[in-house]
C-alpha atoms as one frame of an Amber mdcrd trajectory, in Angstrom:
protein
 -11.245  20.890  34.374  -8.394  18.689  33.260  -9.043  14.970  33.067  -6.545
  12.207  32.337  -8.109   8.757  32.137  -5.903   5.742  31.602  -7.345   2.395
  30.585  -6.397  -0.930  29.089  -4.342  -2.435  31.860  -4.739  -5.948  33.134
  -3.086  -9.250  33.887  -1.021 -10.660  31.050   1.579 -13.347  30.645   5.172
 -12.639  29.655   5.492 -12.223  25.915   1.934 -11.076  25.419   0.713  -7.668
  24.270  -1.415  -4.960  25.779  -2.651  -1.586  24.560  -3.115   1.271  26.961
  -5.185   4.335  26.190  -5.124   7.805  27.695  -8.212   9.900  27.136  -7.791
  13.560  27.966  -9.899  16.663  28.220  -9.745  20.167  29.601  -6.510  21.357
  28.024  -5.146  21.854  24.495  -3.902  18.313  24.024  -2.600  18.978  20.522
  -0.170  21.595  21.830   1.398  19.534  24.603   4.098  16.875  24.646   2.643
  13.852  26.399   4.262  11.046  28.301   3.615   7.628  29.724   4.919   7.092
  33.227   4.912   4.048  35.453   5.353   3.448  39.127   5.888   0.425  41.322
   5.429   0.345  45.099   8.207   2.100  46.940   9.700   3.594  43.801   9.483
   6.925  42.083   7.397   7.398  39.026   9.527   6.984  35.894   9.084   8.099
  32.330   8.494   5.208  29.967   7.948   7.092  26.737   6.997  10.486  25.518
   5.705  11.923  22.273   5.883  15.512  21.185   2.811  17.445  20.162   3.217
  16.780  16.455   3.781  13.079  17.002   7.051  13.094  15.120   9.512  13.058
  17.992   9.273  10.111  20.320  11.461   8.902  23.182  11.528   5.517  24.854
  13.142   4.343  28.031  15.938   1.996  27.039  14.354  -1.066  28.572  11.196
  -0.737  26.473  12.767   0.207  23.154  11.693  -2.158  20.408   8.777  -3.445
  22.501   6.586  -0.433  23.270   5.116   1.986  20.775   3.443   5.214  21.747
   1.173   7.222  19.481  -1.382   9.959  19.721  -4.531  11.058  17.976  -4.821
  14.807  18.357  -8.317  14.731  16.882  -9.447  12.467  19.718  -7.266  14.012
  22.442  -6.030  10.512  23.124  -2.652   8.871  23.492  -1.831   5.185  23.238
   0.849   2.805  24.419   1.161  -0.474  22.576   3.052  -2.845  24.817   4.466
  -5.891  23.068   6.459  -8.773  24.466   5.784  -7.588  27.982   8.066  -8.752
  30.744   7.677  -9.116  34.478   9.602  -5.893  35.022   6.891  -4.024  33.125
   4.527  -4.674  36.007   3.495  -1.274  37.335   0.738   1.279  37.451   0.883
   3.247  34.228  -0.052   6.907  34.065  -0.249   9.448  31.310   0.332  13.146
  31.685   2.011  16.123  30.155   5.748  15.628  29.795   7.653  17.181  32.686
  10.402  18.618  30.534  10.959  21.599  28.262   9.156  23.899  30.652   5.984
  21.850  30.773   4.421  20.768  34.042   2.242  17.714  34.483  -1.323  18.163
  35.632  -2.781  16.379  38.622  -2.370  12.651  38.185  -5.179  10.339  37.192
  -5.778   6.954  38.758  -3.554   5.120  36.341  -4.056   1.652  34.978  -2.496
  -1.411  36.549  -0.434  -3.738  34.397   0.557  -7.071  35.894   2.821  -9.375
  33.947   2.867 -12.816  35.449   2.846 -16.403  34.345
């Protein structure tokens, strides 16, 4: 059974940092491109960043480039999102899942982790 468990969210002030984790199980994590998504009320889920299976190819949404860093540990079946200099517009529920590109299909979504950026 596939499990995707996001953690690390919370309430932070603008300019601060946060590190999200995504613990996975039930599928061959090391073979799959993984992505961080986020969603705000009334809006569609958007891709924030993704990292290919080998960890060498990484994409970032333009608005987070230079501030967010994603990484993965294939030995731990875990992915990370280091969020630096967070801004109010980063407020969202963050999810991790398989990248929905290149013929891959995300699994059922986990509960996500809430990030609130507010002064």
